[in-house]
N, C-alpha and C positions, 0 to 999 in steps of 0.2 A: 772129267765130266763137268758140265755146267748144270747145276741143280737150281731150279726155280722154287722159291717159296712165295705162295700167294695166300693172302689173308684178307678176309672181310670181317666186320664186327657182328653183323646180324644176319639172320636168315632172309631178311628183306633185300639184302644186297647180293650181288653175285660177283664171281671171279672173272667174268668174261673179258673185261677191259685189260686185266692183268694177263690173262691167258693170251689174248691177241698180241700183246707186246712182247711176250716171252717165248711164244711157241716156236719161232724160227731159230732161236739161239740156245734153248735149253734141251738137255737130253732127258730130263725127268722133272716132274713137278711134285711138290707137296702142297696141298691146299688145306686151309683151315678156316672155319667160321667161328670166330671167337674174338672177343675184345683183346687188343694187345696189352691191356692193363691187367688181365688175369694173371694170377701168380703161376698157375699151371697152364702151359700150352703144349699138350701132348704131341701134336704133329710137329711143331717147331722143335721141341726137344728131341724127338725121334730123328728128325732130319739132321740136326746138329751132330748127334751121335754117329750118324752114317757118313758124314763128310770125311774124306780122307785126303792125304797129301796130294796136291796137284789139282784138286777139285776147285770149282768156283761157285760160290753161293750168289745167286742172282735174285734181286727183288726189283719190282717195278718202282716202288716208292720207298723211301727210308722208313716212313711210319708203318709200313706193312710188317716190319720185323721187330722193332724195338720200342720199349716203353718210355725211355728217357735218354737224355744225353749220356749219362753215366752207363746205362745199359748198352747203348749203341757203341760207345767207345770201348767198353770192356769186352763185348762180344767180338768186335773187330780185332782187338789185340789178341784174344784167344785164338781166333781163326788164323791170324798171321803167324802166331807161334806154332800152329799145327801145319803150316804150309798150305792153308786154304785161302784162296783169293776171295774178295768180296766186291760185287759190282751192283751199283744202283743205276738201273737203266734210265729212269726219267731224268737223272742229273748227269748222265754220261760220266759217272765217277767210278774209277777203279782204284781201290785202296792199296794196290800193290806198288804204287808210285808215291814219292814224297808229296807231289802236288795233289794227287788223289786223296792222300791222308789228310792234308790240310783242308781241302774242300769238304771232305766227309766230316771232319770235326766241327767246322762252322755250320754245316747243314744240320748236323745232329742237334746243335744248340737251337737253331731256328725251328726245327721240328718240335722240340720240346716246348718252346715258347708258344707255338701255334696251338698245341694240345692244351696248354694251360689257359690260353685266351679263349679257346672254344669252351672249356669247362666253365670258366668264369661267365661267359655270355649265356650259357645254358642256365646256370644258377640264377643269374640276374633276371632272365626271362621267366623262370619259374616263380621267383619272388614277385615279379610284376603281375603275373597271372593270379597268384594267390591274393594279392592286394585288390584285384578286381573281382574277387569272389569266385574265381575259377578253381575247379578241383584239379590238382596236379598229382600225377603218379598213377598207381594201379587203381582200377575201379574198386570201390568198396565191395567186400564179400556180401553176397545176398544172405539175408537171414533165413535160417532153415524153416521149413514148413512145420508149424506146430499144430497138431490136430487135437490137442487137449482142450476140452471145453469146460 
């Protein structure tokens, strides 16, 4: 079976782009709305437990599934040891071949680099906004109504 894993980080995003790309090739989907950096990803973990020999895990983009290069490489190795193939649709990468493993390793490093750059740009933007006197982050809590006179 080909099993699709689809993930977006926030409720404001939707899975439709990923569904459109995977619907014609996957037999089943697991969808999750949660940051990939979360320590616990219940849907992802459930999907991994259910994969069996001969299955193929399919994701649209590499960053949909993994948090870092090490995470991506270690998961790919564990899947390979279990006889589960791994396919990244947007890169046309199938890790069941030596060439696919090489491309996967390089792309995992680039994906981690891009996440780190995004984080750095976000922090720099927040610092710049603070320097300009802008409030950054959650809105302050409203003070409770005090009817004591």
